[in-house]
N, C-alpha and C positions, 0 to 999 in steps of 0.2 A: 487905650484899648479900643482902637477903631480901625476901620479899613482905610489904608493909606492911599492906594491907587489901584486902578484896573485898566489894562490895555485891551481894548476890544479886538485889535488885530491879532495879537499873539495869545490872548487869553490868559495873560499873566496877572496875578493878583498879589498885592503886597499888603499884609495885615500886621498889626501889632500882635505880640504873643498872647495877650489877654483876650483877644476876640473869641467869643463863643462860636464853636463849630457850626451850630445851626444858623447863626447870624451870617456867617460867610457863605453857607450853602444857599440861604434864601437870597442873598445879594446876587450871587451868580445865577440862580434860577430866574430871577427877574430879567436878566440879560441874555437868557437862552443858553447858559453854560451849566455845567455840573461840577460840583466839588468832588474830587476823586476819593475822598475819605468819607465814610458813613458809619457812624457808631450808634449803638442803642442809647448812649449817654450824650448824644450830640447837643441836647438842650442845656447841658451843664458843663461840658468839658471845653477846655481852651485849646486853641490851635497850637500854641507854644508847648503845652504839655503833651499834645499828640505827637508833635515832632520830637520832643525830648525822649519819648518812650517808643518811638517808631510804631505808633498804633496801626493796626491792620484794617479791621472793619469789614463791612459787608461787600465792599467794592474792590477788595484787594486783588482778587484773581483777574478781574476785568481791566483795572487801571494801574495795577502794580503798587509797589510799596512807596512809602514816602521818600526813600532814597532816590527814586527816579522822578518823583513829582515835585520835590522841593528844588527850585532852581538856585536859590541863594538864601542867606539868612544873616542876621546881625545878632551878635552875642557878646556878653561881658565875661571876661576871664576872671579867675580868682584874684588877680592882682589889680583889677579895675580897668585893664586895657579893653577897649571896645574893638571887636573884630567885625568889620563890615564886609560881607561877601554877598551883596545883594545883586548879583549878576542875573540878568533876565535872559541870557542866551541858553538855548536848549542844549547846545553842544559847545563846550569850552575846554580846549586842550592845553591852555596856558597855565603853567604852575600847578600847585597842589590844590586838590579839591577839599578844602578845610571843612565845608559844611557836613561832609560825611562823618567827621569825628563827633559832631554835635547830635546828629540824627541817631536816636537810640542811646545816646550817652547818659541819659537820665540826670543831666545837670552836673555830672562829675568833671567834665572838661570846662564848662562855663554855662551861664544862664542865657537862654535864647530870649531876645527882646523883640525881634521882627522876623 
């Protein structure tokens, strides 16, 4: 449940699903960036849960939904297969965009781990 990496050039943050939203927000604020999701429960909600429920929050209209802000993810399917789609490209037209199945899927497709 930690912050894995941050790229200052692209502004790309990779976190474990168990990271508290407020922790990620504070980490980015120290670097002059803003986390696009802001919720009243940011001190107790987890980033993975926010992605799984496609949480909106106070900054939705300005920064868009998680479908547009999540560049990639890692998840575990019901059969134990790990799906790693941690692409950091803003625009990727190669193949299927599997992360869109997990965002808002509420864990029915698989469990988000990163």
